[in-house]
N, C-alpha and C positions, 0 to 999 in steps of 0.2 A: 427289725421293724422300723418303720419311719415314725416320725414324731406325730403325724396326723393319722388317725384311725377313724373308721367309719362306724357310726351307730346303726346297727342293722334293725330291721323291723321286728325281730324276735323280742317280745315284750318282757320276757323274763331274764334277758341278758344284761348284767350290770355294766354300766358304763363308767370308766374311771376318768376323772378330770383332776389332774395334779394330786393323785393319790386318794381321791374321794369317790365313794360309791355314789354317783349321781343319778342313777336310775335303777331301782330294784323292783319296782312294781309297774313297769311299763310307762312311767311318766318321767319327763326330764325337767330339771329346774327351770330351764329357760322358758318352758311352755307353761309353768305355773307361777309366773311373776317373779322369778329369781328366788324362790323359797330355799331355805337351808337344806342341805343334804348331810348324811352321816358320814363321818370320817372313819378311819381304821380304829381309832380309840373309842368310838361310840359317841363322840361330841359332834354337834352340829357345826358345819362349815358352810358359809355362804359361797354358792357357785356363781360365777359371773355370767351375765346374760350373753347369748350369742346374737350376733347382728342378723337381722332378717334381710332377705333380698327385697329391694324396693320394687322389683318388677315381678315378684312371685305371684302366681295365680293360686289363690286360696280356694279351698272347698267351700261351696255355698252352705249356709246353715240349715237349709231346708225346713224352716220354721222360725218361730219366735214372733213377738209382738210387732217388731219393726217390719219383718217380712210380710206379715199379713196386712199391715197398714199400706205397704207398697203395692200389694196385690189389689187392695180396694182402690187406691188412687189410680192405678193403671186401668182398672175396671171402668171408673168414672170417665177417665180421659178418653178411652176407646168409645164408650157409650155416647158422650157428647159429640165427638168429632164425627163418627160415622152415623150417629143418629140424624145429624143434620144432612150429611151427604146422601144417605140412603133414602131419605124421605124427600128428596128434591122433586119427586114427581108431583107433589102437592103444589110446589111453587111453579113447576113446569106448566101445569094446566092454566094457572092464573096468567102467566107471562104469554102463553100461546094465545089466550083469548084477547089479550091487550093488542098483540101484534096483528091478529086477524081482524080486529076491529078497525085498524088503520089501513087495512088492505094490503098487508105484507104477504106476498106469495111464498116466502120462505119462513113462515112463522114457526113451524115444527122444528126445523134445523137450527134456527137461531136461538129459540128457547131452550133447546136440548144442549147447545153449546155452553151455556152458563154453567149447567151442572157438570158437563163433561170437563170444562176447565178446572172446576173445583177438584174433582177427583184425579184429573190428570196432573195438576200442579202438585197435589199432595204426594203423588208417587214420583213425579219427575224430579222434585227437589229433595226427595229422601236421601240421595247421596250426600247432599249438603248437610243434612241433619246428622248423618253418620259421621262425617268429618268433624263437624262442630262438636259432636258429643265426645269425640276423642280428644279435641283440643281445649274446649271450655267446660266440659263436664255435662252430665245428664241433666242436672238440675237447672243450670242456666239455659240450656237449649230449650227445654220444655217451657221454661218461664217465658222466654221470648216468643215461642210459638203460641202460648196462650194470650199474650198481648196482641199478636197479629190477628188471631181468629176473632177475638172480641172486637177489635177496631174495625176489621174488615166487614163484619156483620152489621156493626152500628152504622158505618158509612153507607152500606147498601140501602139502609132505610131512607136515605135522602135521594136515591136514584131509581126508585121503583119504576118510573116511566121512561127510563133510559137504559135500554139493554146493553148498549155499548159500554156505558159506565159500570154496569153489573159484571161485565166480563172481567174488569180489573178488581173491583171491590169484593164481589161474591166469589168470583172464579179464581183470580190469582192471589189476592191478598189472604182471603180465608184459607185457600189451599196451601199457600206457603206456611201459614201458621200451623195447619194440620200436619204438614210434612215434619215440621220441627218438633212437634209434640208426639207424633204417632211412633216413629222409630224408637225414641228413648222409652216409651211405654212397653215395648217388647224387650228392648235390650236389658232393661233393668231387672227383669225377672230372672235372668241367668246369673245375676249377682247374689240372689237370695235362695234360688232353688236349683236343684239338679235332678234328684231322684223323682220329684213330682213336677218336673218342668212342663210336661205334656199337659197334665191336668190343670196346672196353674194357668198356662197359656189359653187353655179352653175356657177357664173361668173368666179371665181378663177379656179375651176377645168376645165372650158371650155378652159383654157390656153393650157392644154395638147392636146385638140382636135384641136385647131388652129394650133399649131406646128406640130401635127401629120398630118394634112392635107397639110402643106407646105413642111415639111422637106423630105418626100420621093422623091419628084422631085428633090430637091436641092442636096440631098445626093446621089442619083442615078447618077446625072450629075457629081458631084465631084468624085465619085468612078470610073466612066467610063473614065474621062478625066485626073484625076490627081493621082488616085490610093488610096489605103487605107491609107497610111502613111500621105499624105497631108490632107486627109479627117479627119482623127482622130485629127490632130493638129487644124484644123478649129473648129471641135467640142469642143476641149479643150477651145478655146477662147470663144465660145458661153457659155460653162459651167461656165466660170468666172463671168457671169451675176449674178449667185446666190450669190456671195460674196457681190455685191452691194445691192441686195435685202435684205440681212441680216441687213444692216444699218438702214432700215426703221422699223424694228420690235421692237418697244418700248412697252413692256407689261404694261397693265393697271391694271390687277388683281394681287393681292399679291400672292406669292408662297404659297403652301399648308402649314398649321401649322405643326410643328414637332409632331411626334406621342407621345401620352401620355405614360409615363413610368409607367407600372403596376407591382406591387410586384409578384414575382414568375416567371416572363417572362425571358427566357433565353437571353444570350448575342447575340446569333445568330439570335433569333427572333427579338430583338430590333434593331439589325443592318440592318436586311432585311426590317423592317418597316420603317427605315429611308430613304430607297430608293424607296420602292414599296408601292403604295397606295392600301392597302388591302381592303379598303371600297368598291372598285369597285367590288371585287370578292364576296362580300356579297350580291350583287344585282343579284337576279335570272334572271331578264330580261336581264342583260348584259351577263351573263354566256350563256344563250340560244343564244342570238344573236352572241356572239363571237365564238360560236361553228358552228352555221349554215353558217356563211359567208365563212369560209374556206372550208367547205364541197362543197358549191356551186361553189367555184373558181377553183376546180381541173381542169376543162377543159376550163376555161376563156381565158387564154392567148394562147391556141392552135391556134386559127384562126390567131391571130396577127403574129405568127412566121411562120406558114406554108401556109398562103394564097397565097404568091408569087409562091411557088412551085406548089400549087394546080392549079393556073391559067396557069402556064406553061405546065402542064401535060394535062389539060382538055380543055384549050382554047389557044392553041399556036398562037403566033402572036399578042395577046391582051396585054393590059397594065397590067402587073402583080402587079403593085403598086396601081392600081386605086381602087380596092375594100378596101384596107386599108385606102386610102384617103377618100373614101365614109364613112367608119366607123368613121373616125375622124371628118369629117364635121357634120354629124348628131348627133354624140355624144356631140359636142359642143352645138348644138341647143337643144338637150335633157337635158343637164345640165341647161341651161337657163330656158327652159320651166318648167321642173319638180321641179327646185329650186323655181320658182315662185309659183307653185302649192303647194309645201310643206309648204309655209308660210301661206296658208289659214287655218283658225281656225278649220274647220271641217274635215280636211284631216289627215289621218293616215299615217305617214311616213314609218312606218314598212310595212304596206300593199302595199304601192307604190313600195317598194324595193322587196317584194315578187313577185309582178306582173312583174317587170323587169326581175328577174331571170327565171321565167316561160317562158317568151318569148324569152330570150337569149338562153336558153337551147333548145327550140323548133326550133328556127331558125338555130342553129348550126347543129342539126341533119338533117335539110333540105338541107344543103349545097351540099352533095354528089349527090342529086337528081336533081340538077339544070341542065337543058339541054341547056341553052343559057346564053350568057354572060350578056345580059340586066337583066335577072332574077337574076343572081348572084349579080349584082350591087344593085338591089332592095332589096334582102335579107341583103346585107351588110349595106345599108342605114337604114333599120329597126333595125338591130343589134346595130348599132351605137346610135340610138335614145334611146333605153332602157339601153344600156351601160351608157350613160350619166345620166339616172335616177338613176342607182345604185350608181355611183360614187359621185354624188352631194349630196346624202343623208347620207354618212358615218359620216361626221362632225356633222350635225344637230342631228342625232339620238344619237350619243355619248353624246352630250350636254343634250339631252332630258333625257336619262337614268342615266347618272352619274353626271350632273351638271358641273359648271365651274371648280371646284377644281379637279375633277376626269377625265375631258374630255381628257386632254393631254395624260395621261397614258392609258386611255380607247382606244383612237385611236392608240397609239403606240403598245399596246399589241395585239390588234385586227389584225393590219397589220403583226405583227410578227407571229401570228398564221396562217396567210394566205401564209406565205413564202413557206411552204412545198408543198402544192398543186400547187402553181404557178411555183415552180421549177421543179417538177416532171412531170407535164402535158405535156409540149412540147417535152421533150426527150422520154417520153413513146410513144407519137404520132409518133415521128421520128422512133423509133424502129419498131413500127407496120407497118409504111410505108416501111421500108427497107425489112421487111419480106413478105408483101403482095403486094408491088408495087402499092398500091392504098390508097387514103384518105378516102374511104367509111367507113371502120371500125373505124379509128381514130376519125372522126368527129362525128360519131353516139355515140361512148362512151363518147366523150367530152361534149355532150349535156345532158347526164343523171345527173351528179352532181348538176348543177343549179336547176333542177326540184326537186331533193331530198332536197337540202338546203332550198328551198323556202317552202317545206312542213314542215320542222322541225321548221321554224319561227313562225308557228301558235301557238306554245307552249307559245310564249311571251304573248299572250292574256289570257293565262290561269293562270298566276301567277301574284302576286303583291309584290313589295318590302316593307319593313317595314316603310320606310318614307312615301310612298304613302298611306299605310294603315292608319297610324296615321293622316295624313293630311285629308283624306277623312272622318274620324270620326268627325272632328271638322268644316270642311268647306264643302260647296257645290262643286262639281266638276266643273272644268273650261273646256271650249272648246279648249283643247290643242291637238297637233298632237298625243300625247300618253296619252290622257286623263288628265294626271297630270305629269309634268316633274320634274326631280330632280333639275333643276334650280330654279323653284319656291319654292321647299322645302328649298333650301339654302338661298333664298331671302325672307323669310317670314318677317313679321313685327317685326324686332328685333333691330331697332334703327340704320339703316345705312343711310347715305345721298345718294341721287340719283340725279346726275346732278345738284347739287347745291341747291336742294329743299328738304324739309323734308317730305318724303312720308311714312316713317316708324315710328314706335314708338321708343321714345328716352327718356332718363332720364335727368331731370334738377334739380339742387340743389335749394331748397327753403329756404329762411331765417328762417321761422318758420310757423307753421300752423296758427298762429294768423294773420300773414300778408297775407296769402292766403285768410282767411275768410274775412278780412277787404276789400281786393281788390275785392272780389265777391260781398260784399255789395255795393261798390261804383259803380261797373259796372252793378249791377242789377237794 
């Protein structure tokens, strides 16, 4: 026998360290703070601690006070950011009236561009957020994002009559802060949850639904009675909550290890690899998913921006903000419901997301055909339900495909690729409305991309990544949402402690092969 021997997962097998029985009840001294173990003569002997791997991926605790506080902080962060973004239709109506009052023929498209820049910048710069998170940490990235959102909204209060300045303060500055704060709010959940990751993502992303349901009424009241200046300043105070949420984000997983330096690799290549996780882009399933989602989202934000104007044109005298509120309410319910469903072992999360896109696209195309306001509200309620399904599955699918080490940048780059369609969709719909005077054509065209994106996602079932292929050759497949996840590939039996207990294979130094043989004879 060699001097080194493996500690297997069998909890009843004793482990000998320098003639000491170090594990007789399934626990190892290293995992219990270096407690004493019993020697051959029955006396206690201190067992030296084993060094931990600095880049080891540890199992999330799936609960605890800190975990639930992190979930609440991420809930508030999502609610504040997307509560402001999703209720832009209230600000849109006010800006449109101002531009029309001065005789601007492109009032609709210019007013829509401010909100589109906000959500577009939020998603476009999400890759920057993912890279910064890996470099300076989740907490600092979120803190910087909170400062930018608060400052951008406060500065917007001084430029309510200058739409060009709002492009920068409201659109780009607030959007950049939202980008830096949003991606960490999803990535931090994987540090604390695995078994309940779908449900927790549903709860956290439901924050935007709760705020979207409440804020239209509040913001409409503020704009009507106090004007845009005071409204923006109150939103700045609300945005400062993101700064306090950042204080709760204490990461449990180590940062990704530095890339290996290979001979012949250029300096530029090495520099890029120090910032970008290229392993994600070697995964075929991630590439297909990251291309399909942006395609589907080209018309996603159109109803949020133009719903108020659509109600004013087709149902005058009705509450123009009520459909958006309905979307927000059922979106929150959908995130909780489908987050719970996504954690079930036989559920395919990608298939759930495909279903949501098909129904969102179909319902968007049905909007122009609504002949009554109650029917419009029914469609809005259904749209919100499946919108919640799509949103709540972004984080879990990223962890399924790319694992804990790649999930942060996987989410960031995916959101970055979504920025172009989300930014272009509402202004294009506004231009079509200005030319036709009707929302029939804009809403029909907005429903086509989700149907096409859902179709391309079927390709995910036709490919396998190398890690999954190697794993399925040696082990039987597990009942996972994606058959076998990248998380499980990273957490194979490689000797890492889990929650203070030894669940994986680990090495222990033995005194000699003779002492091991003697101990076996005594215990036999």
